[in-house]
C-alpha positions in Angstrom: 3.7 21.8 -13.4 1.0 22.8 -15.8 -2.5 21.9 -14.6 -5.3 20.6 -16.8 -7.7 23.5 -16.1 -7.9 26.9 -14.6 -8.6 27.1 -10.8 -12.2 28.1 -11.6 -12.6 25.1 -13.8 -10.8 22.7 -11.4 -13.3 23.5 -8.7 -16.0 22.1 -11.0 -14.1 18.9 -11.8 -15.4 15.6 -10.5 -13.6 14.2 -7.5 -14.5 10.7 -8.5 -12.6 10.9 -11.7 -9.5 12.7 -10.3 -9.2 10.4 -7.3 -9.5 7.4 -9.6 -6.9 8.7 -11.9 -4.5 9.4 -9.0 -5.2 5.9 -7.6 -4.4 4.3 -11.0 -1.2 6.4 -11.4 0.1 5.7 -7.9 -0.8 2.0 -7.8 0.5 1.3 -11.3 3.8 3.0 -10.6 4.2 1.2 -7.3 3.4 -2.2 -8.7 5.7 -1.7 -11.7 8.6 -0.7 -9.5 8.0 -3.6 -7.1 7.8 -6.0 -10.1 11.2 -4.7 -11.2 12.7 -6.1 -8.0 10.7 -9.3 -8.2 7.7 -8.9 -5.9 4.1 -7.9 -5.8 2.4 -5.2 -3.8 0.6 -7.7 -1.5 3.9 -9.5 -0.9 5.4 -6.2 0.1 2.5 -5.5 2.5 3.0 -8.9 4.1 6.7 -8.4 4.5 6.1 -4.9 6.0 3.5 -6.2 8.4 5.9 -8.9 9.6 9.0 -6.7 9.8 7.3 -3.8 11.5 5.2 -5.7 14.1 5.8 -4.9 17.7 4.8 -8.4 18.5 4.7 -11.3 16.1 1.5 -11.6 14.2 -0.3 -14.7 13.0 -0.9 -15.5 9.4 -4.6 -15.1 10.1 -4.1 -11.6 11.6 -2.1 -10.4 8.6 -4.5 -11.9 6.1 -7.5 -10.3 7.8 -5.8 -6.9 7.9 -4.5 -7.0 4.3 -7.3 -8.7 2.4 -9.3 -5.4 2.1 -6.3 -3.3 0.9 -7.2 -2.2 -2.6 -9.9 -4.9 -2.8 -7.3 -7.7 -2.8 -9.7 -10.3 -1.4 -9.0 -13.2 1.0 -8.0 -15.8 -1.7 -5.4 -13.5 -3.3 -4.0 -12.5 0.0 -3.6 -16.0 1.2 -1.8 -16.9 -2.1 0.4 -13.9 -1.7 1.3 -14.9 1.9 2.0 -18.4 0.6 4.3 -16.8 -2.0 6.4 -15.1 0.7 6.8 -18.5 2.4 7.7 -20.3 -0.9 10.2 -17.6 -1.8 11.9 -18.1 1.5 11.2 -14.6 2.8 8.9 -15.7 5.7 8.3 -18.8 7.7 5.2 -19.8 9.5 5.6 -21.4 13.0 3.4 -24.2 14.3 1.2 -21.7 16.1 0.7 -19.7 12.9 3.1 -16.8 13.6 4.9 -15.4 10.6 8.5 -14.4 10.9 11.1 -13.0 8.4 14.0 -15.2 7.4 17.4 -13.7 6.9 16.7 -13.6 3.2 13.3 -12.0 3.9 14.9 -9.3 6.1 17.4 -8.5 3.4 14.7 -8.3 0.7 12.5 -6.3 3.0 15.3 -3.7 3.4 15.6 -3.5 -0.4 11.9 -3.1 -0.9 11.6 -0.6 1.9 14.3 1.5 0.3 12.4 1.4 -3.0 9.2 2.4 -1.2 11.0 5.3 0.3 12.2 6.4 -3.2 8.7 6.1 -4.5 7.4 8.2 -1.6 9.9 10.9 -2.5 9.0 10.7 -6.2 5.2 11.0 -5.4 5.7 13.9 -3.0 7.9 16.0 -5.2 6.7 19.6 -5.1 4.1 18.8 -2.5 4.5 20.3 1.0 3.5 18.3 4.2 0.8 20.9 4.7 -0.7 20.3 1.2 -0.4 16.5 1.7 -2.2 16.7 5.1 -5.0 18.8 3.6 -5.4 16.4 0.7 -5.6 13.4 3.1 -8.2 15.2 5.3 -10.2 16.2 2.2 -10.2 12.7 0.9 -11.3 11.3 4.2 -14.1 13.9 4.4 -15.3 12.8 1.0 -15.4 9.2 2.2 -17.3 10.3 5.3 -19.7 12.6 3.4 -20.7 9.8 1.0 -21.2 7.2 3.7 -18.2 5.2 2.6 -15.8 3.3 4.8 -12.0 3.2 4.4 -9.9 0.2 5.6 -9.2 1.8 9.0 -12.9 2.3 10.0 
């Protein structure tokens, strides 16, 4: 890969711009790929939360967790959860628990395979060590600027 600047010049580049550009590239690629299989990123998040839960989660729990992802917001997240129900991928029980339907399980597997392919695409030529360093550096930038990430 050819980089935009020399190492000495890269050290002087603004992290705000480059982290924004990386965000846009990753999110746009992910959303376009998910759209090709007929879903949205928030619908994927919902399916993943339901499919991967050790114990069933309520709609309210999932909505609270996901509404802050990429500034989605509560109204959008509620509409996206509704879409997974309307599409027949999830059902909501009388006590508010969300569960995958057989169709939802099949679609989840398809979307999970796509997400795995996207992970491989994004990480091409990047070692685990480099990725770990990047994650730690980004979290340090958040800490140093008084920011808060979703997990705080």
